[in-house]
C-alpha positions as CSV (number, residue, x, y, z in Angstrom):
1,M,-21.6,-29.1,12.9
2,E,-18.8,-30.8,12.0
3,I,-15.5,-28.4,12.0
4,S,-12.6,-29.6,10.0
5,N,-9.0,-29.8,11.2
6,Q,-7.8,-26.0,11.2
7,S,-3.3,-27.9,12.4
8,V,-2.5,-26.7,8.8
9,I,-2.7,-23.2,9.6
10,S,-2.0,-20.9,12.9
11,E,-1.8,-18.1,11.1
12,F,-2.9,-14.8,8.4
13,F,-0.9,-12.0,7.1
14,L,-2.6,-9.4,6.1
15,I,-0.7,-7.3,3.7
16,G,-3.0,-4.7,1.9
17,L,-1.5,-1.6,3.6
18,T,2.2,-3.2,3.4
19,Y,2.7,-3.1,-0.3
20,A,4.1,0.6,-0.6
21,P,6.4,0.8,2.8
22,D,7.6,4.8,2.2
23,I,3.7,6.0,3.2
24,E,3.2,3.3,5.7
25,S,3.8,6.2,8.6
26,F,1.5,8.4,6.7
27,I,-1.1,5.8,6.8
28,F,-0.4,5.0,10.2
29,S,-1.1,8.9,11.4
30,L,-4.3,8.3,8.7
31,F,-6.1,5.8,10.7
32,L,-5.4,6.6,14.6
33,S,-6.7,10.4,13.5
34,I,-9.4,8.6,12.0
35,Y,-10.0,6.5,15.0
36,F,-9.2,9.3,17.5
37,V,-12.0,11.2,15.4
38,T,-15.2,8.1,15.8
39,I,-13.8,7.3,19.3
40,F,-14.0,11.3,20.8
41,G,-17.0,11.9,18.4
42,N,-18.9,9.6,19.4
43,I,-18.4,9.8,23.1
44,P,-20.2,12.9,23.5
45,I,-22.9,11.8,21.7
46,I,-23.6,9.0,24.2
47,L,-22.7,11.4,27.2
48,A,-25.0,13.9,25.7
49,I,-28.5,12.0,25.6
50,Y,-27.4,10.2,28.6
51,F,-27.3,13.3,31.2
52,D,-29.5,15.4,29.2
53,Y,-33.0,14.5,30.0
54,H,-34.6,16.6,27.0
55,L,-33.0,14.0,24.9
56,H,-34.7,11.1,26.4
57,T,-36.9,10.4,23.5
58,P,-36.6,7.6,21.1
59,M,-35.0,8.8,18.3
60,Y,-32.2,10.1,20.5
61,F,-32.6,6.2,22.0
62,F,-31.5,5.2,18.9
63,I,-28.6,7.8,17.9
64,A,-27.0,7.0,21.5
65,N,-27.1,3.0,20.3
66,L,-25.6,4.0,16.7
67,S,-22.9,6.0,18.4
68,F,-21.9,2.4,20.1
69,T,-22.0,0.6,17.2
70,D,-19.7,3.4,15.3
71,I,-17.3,2.7,18.4
72,C,-17.8,-1.0,18.3
73,I,-16.8,-1.2,14.6
74,S,-13.5,1.2,14.9
75,T,-12.7,-0.2,18.0
76,T,-11.8,-3.8,16.4
77,I,-10.3,-3.5,13.1
78,I,-8.1,-0.5,13.5
79,P,-6.5,-1.1,16.5
80,K,-5.3,-4.5,15.6
81,M,-3.9,-2.9,12.2
82,L,-2.6,0.3,13.7
83,L,-0.3,-2.5,16.2
84,N,0.5,-4.8,12.6
85,I,1.7,-1.0,11.4
86,E,3.6,0.1,13.7
87,T,5.5,-3.7,15.2
88,Q,5.4,-3.9,11.3
89,N,4.1,-7.7,12.0
90,Q,1.3,-8.4,9.9
91,S,0.3,-11.7,11.3
92,I,-3.3,-11.9,13.1
93,T,-3.8,-15.3,14.5
94,Y,-6.0,-17.6,13.3
95,T,-8.8,-17.3,16.1
96,G,-8.1,-13.6,15.9
97,C,-9.5,-13.6,11.8
98,L,-11.8,-14.9,12.4
99,S,-13.0,-13.4,15.6
100,Q,-12.7,-10.0,13.4
101,V,-15.1,-11.5,11.0
102,C,-17.8,-12.5,13.2
103,F,-17.6,-8.9,15.3
104,V,-17.8,-7.2,11.5
105,L,-20.7,-9.0,10.9
106,I,-21.9,-8.6,14.2
107,F,-22.0,-4.5,14.3
108,G,-22.3,-3.8,10.2
109,G,-24.9,-5.6,10.7
110,L,-26.7,-3.7,14.1
111,E,-26.0,-0.6,11.8
112,S,-27.9,-1.4,9.2
113,C,-30.9,-2.6,11.4
114,L,-30.3,0.2,13.4
115,L,-30.9,2.5,10.8
116,A,-33.7,0.5,9.5
117,V,-35.6,1.4,13.0
118,M,-34.2,4.4,13.4
119,A,-36.9,4.9,9.7
120,Y,-39.5,3.5,11.4
121,D,-39.3,6.0,14.6
122,R,-39.3,9.0,12.0
123,Y,-42.4,7.3,10.3
124,L,-44.0,7.3,12.9
125,A,-43.1,10.6,14.1
126,I,-44.5,12.4,11.3
127,V,-46.9,10.2,9.0
128,H,-48.8,9.2,13.1
129,P,-47.6,11.6,14.9
130,L,-50.9,11.8,17.9
131,R,-50.7,8.1,18.7
132,Y,-45.7,7.9,18.5
133,T,-46.0,8.7,22.1
134,V,-48.3,5.1,22.7
135,I,-46.3,3.2,20.1
136,M,-42.8,3.7,20.1
137,N,-43.0,3.6,24.3
138,P,-39.5,2.7,25.6
139,C,-40.0,-0.9,25.8
140,L,-40.5,-0.9,22.6
141,C,-37.4,1.1,21.8
142,V,-35.4,-0.8,24.3
143,L,-37.0,-4.3,21.8
144,L,-36.4,-3.0,18.8
145,V,-32.2,-2.4,19.5
146,L,-32.9,-6.1,21.0
147,F,-34.2,-7.7,18.3
148,S,-31.3,-5.8,15.7
149,L,-28.6,-7.1,17.7
150,F,-30.2,-10.7,18.5
151,I,-30.5,-10.9,14.4
152,S,-26.8,-9.2,13.2
153,T,-25.6,-11.8,15.7
154,M,-27.6,-15.2,14.2
155,N,-26.6,-14.0,11.2
156,A,-22.3,-13.4,11.7
157,L,-22.9,-17.1,13.7
158,L,-23.8,-18.5,10.5
159,H,-20.9,-17.3,8.4
160,S,-18.9,-18.2,11.3
161,L,-19.6,-21.0,11.9
162,M,-19.6,-22.0,8.0
163,L,-16.0,-20.4,8.0
164,L,-15.3,-23.0,10.3
165,K,-15.9,-25.7,7.8
166,L,-13.3,-25.0,5.1
167,S,-10.0,-25.4,5.8
168,F,-6.8,-23.0,4.6
169,C,-3.3,-23.9,3.6
170,K,0.0,-22.4,4.9
171,D,1.3,-19.0,4.1
172,Q,-2.0,-17.6,3.3
173,Y,-1.4,-13.9,3.2
174,I,-4.8,-11.4,2.4
175,L,-4.5,-8.3,0.2
176,H,-6.3,-6.2,3.2
177,F,-6.6,-4.3,6.4
178,F,-8.7,-7.1,7.9
179,C,-9.5,-10.3,8.0
180,E,-12.6,-9.7,5.6
181,L,-15.6,-12.4,4.7
182,V,-15.0,-13.0,1.2
183,Q,-11.7,-11.9,1.7
184,V,-10.7,-14.6,3.6
185,I,-13.3,-17.7,2.0
186,R,-10.7,-16.9,-0.9
187,H,-7.9,-18.2,0.6
188,A,-9.5,-21.6,1.4
189,C,-8.4,-24.3,0.2
190,S,-11.7,-26.5,0.2
191,D,-14.7,-25.6,-1.4
192,T,-16.1,-22.3,-0.4
193,F,-19.8,-22.8,-3.0
194,I,-21.8,-23.2,0.0
195,N,-20.0,-20.5,1.5
196,T,-20.2,-18.2,-1.2
197,L,-23.9,-18.7,-1.7
198,L,-24.8,-17.7,1.5
199,I,-22.6,-14.0,0.8
200,Y,-25.4,-13.6,-1.9
201,T,-28.7,-14.7,-0.1
202,V,-28.3,-14.4,3.0
203,T,-26.7,-11.4,3.4
204,S,-28.5,-9.8,0.2
205,I,-31.4,-10.7,2.3
206,F,-30.5,-9.4,5.4
207,A,-29.0,-5.9,4.3
208,G,-32.1,-5.8,1.9
209,V,-34.7,-5.7,3.6
210,P,-33.8,-3.2,6.3
211,L,-33.1,-1.1,3.2
212,V,-36.5,-2.2,2.1
213,G,-38.3,-0.8,4.9
214,I,-36.1,2.5,5.3
215,M,-37.3,3.2,1.3
216,F,-41.2,2.0,1.7
217,S,-40.6,4.8,5.2
218,Y,-39.1,7.5,3.4
219,I,-42.0,7.6,0.5
220,Q,-44.7,7.3,3.4
221,I,-43.3,10.5,5.1
222,V,-42.5,12.8,1.8
223,S,-46.3,11.6,1.0
224,S,-47.9,12.9,4.2
225,I,-44.6,16.0,4.2
226,L,-45.8,17.6,1.1
227,K,-49.4,17.0,2.0
228,I,-48.7,20.1,4.6
229,S,-49.8,23.5,3.2
230,S,-47.4,25.2,6.0
231,V,-44.1,25.6,4.3
232,Q,-42.3,26.8,7.9
233,G,-44.0,23.2,8.5
234,R,-42.9,20.8,6.3
235,N,-39.0,22.5,6.4
236,K,-39.4,21.5,10.0
237,A,-40.4,17.6,9.0
238,F,-37.6,17.3,6.8
239,S,-35.5,18.5,8.6
240,T,-36.0,15.8,11.7
241,C,-35.0,13.5,8.7
242,G,-32.5,15.5,7.4
243,S,-29.5,14.1,9.8
244,H,-31.0,10.5,9.3
245,L,-30.9,10.7,5.1
246,S,-27.2,11.8,5.1
247,V,-26.7,8.9,7.6
248,V,-28.7,5.7,5.2
249,S,-26.6,7.6,1.7
250,L,-22.9,7.5,3.5
251,F,-23.4,4.4,5.1
252,Y,-25.6,2.1,2.2
253,G,-23.3,3.9,-0.4
254,T,-20.2,2.6,0.5
255,A,-21.9,-1.3,1.6
256,F,-23.1,-1.1,-2.2
257,G,-19.5,-0.3,-3.5
258,V,-18.4,-2.9,-1.1
259,Y,-21.2,-5.8,-2.3
260,M,-20.6,-4.6,-6.4
261,S,-16.4,-4.0,-6.4
262,S,-16.6,-7.7,-4.6
263,A,-18.9,-9.1,-7.0
264,V,-18.1,-7.8,-10.4
265,S,-13.9,-7.9,-10.1
266,D,-11.0,-10.1,-9.1
267,S,-9.1,-6.7,-7.4
268,S,-8.4,-6.5,-3.9
269,V,-7.3,-3.0,-3.9
270,K,-10.8,-2.2,-5.1
271,N,-12.3,-3.8,-2.5
272,M,-9.9,-2.4,0.3
273,V,-10.4,1.1,-0.6
274,F,-14.3,0.6,-0.5
275,S,-14.0,-1.5,3.0
276,M,-12.5,1.4,3.9
277,M,-15.3,3.7,2.7
278,Y,-17.7,1.4,4.6
279,I,-16.2,0.6,7.5
280,M,-14.6,3.6,8.7
281,V,-15.4,6.7,7.2
282,P,-19.3,7.0,8.2
283,Q,-18.3,5.7,11.7
284,M,-16.2,8.9,11.7
285,L,-18.9,11.1,9.9
286,N,-21.9,10.2,12.3
287,P,-21.0,12.2,15.2
288,F,-20.4,16.1,12.5
289,I,-23.8,14.7,10.9
290,Y,-25.4,14.4,14.1
291,S,-24.0,17.2,16.1
292,L,-24.1,19.4,13.4
293,R,-27.5,20.0,11.9
294,N,-29.3,19.3,15.3
295,R,-29.8,22.6,17.2
296,E,-30.6,20.2,20.4
297,M,-28.0,18.2,20.0
298,K,-25.6,21.5,19.5
299,Q,-26.7,22.6,22.7
300,A,-27.1,18.9,24.8
301,M,-23.2,18.8,24.0
302,R,-23.1,23.0,25.4
303,H,-23.9,21.8,28.6
304,L,-21.8,18.4,28.9
305,L,-19.0,20.8,27.8
306,L,-19.7,23.4,30.2
307,S,-20.2,20.9,33.2
308,V,-17.1,18.9,32.8
309,V,-15.0,23.1,32.3
310,I,-17.0,23.9,36.2
311,T,-17.1,19.7,37.6
312,S,-13.1,19.8,36.6
313,P,-10.5,20.9,39.5
């Protein structure tokens, strides 16, 4: 692939959070709090699942990977944004910007795939309970996560390599708080038709297939649950899916908002708000959804906290 000469530009300027300097201190505190909550909310989940052998099941294995992905997404964006606010320097290098685009696509795509894998796990557990332990063996679980990482990485590299073919002029001010793919493409000086076509075809397929899989799984799940004669049994079956459904609704609801805002509106402010809801809020709330709605997880986290207190000097 021939890559165009990028010597005309060495950096971008992320000015999405600088148009209101009087509230920059509030914005800094807000996003610092979001980052801390995301990190210190997801790490205990990973540790609790790792140290509690009762949670060494496919469902919790996928939850641990989802928590790790949430940490990676937030770390890709928020530290750089906080540094820019603190130093009053909104620049990001050309290489750093394209790297941020790539990693956001990788971890965002991985989260989408993991949610689909978790829906498949719940489908097997409820619709085919007798075959569940045979099908969802440890080897398959690892392969599903690796395959999800592989296809999300391929999708990200495709967009990133096509982004390298674009040429950018000087003084590129992006009205956003991170290098979001659509916003970066809009600032190119060369033709962006292929890049735009990729966004609305490859990305739609890549995001649509997991969503269709989730919808199909839950149609089968609901159909099977309604056949259960016991009310207690139906409630128990629904409770095992409640947390996952909440996360799916939050993630895809905000992602759909980003997609629609970029497709039907040229407002960078609206796109920035929806991106914030998509790239930060679900990652912050996921630990609370899985810990507060899950009795086993709460017990494991209490045991983890107790062991830390006991072993501390």
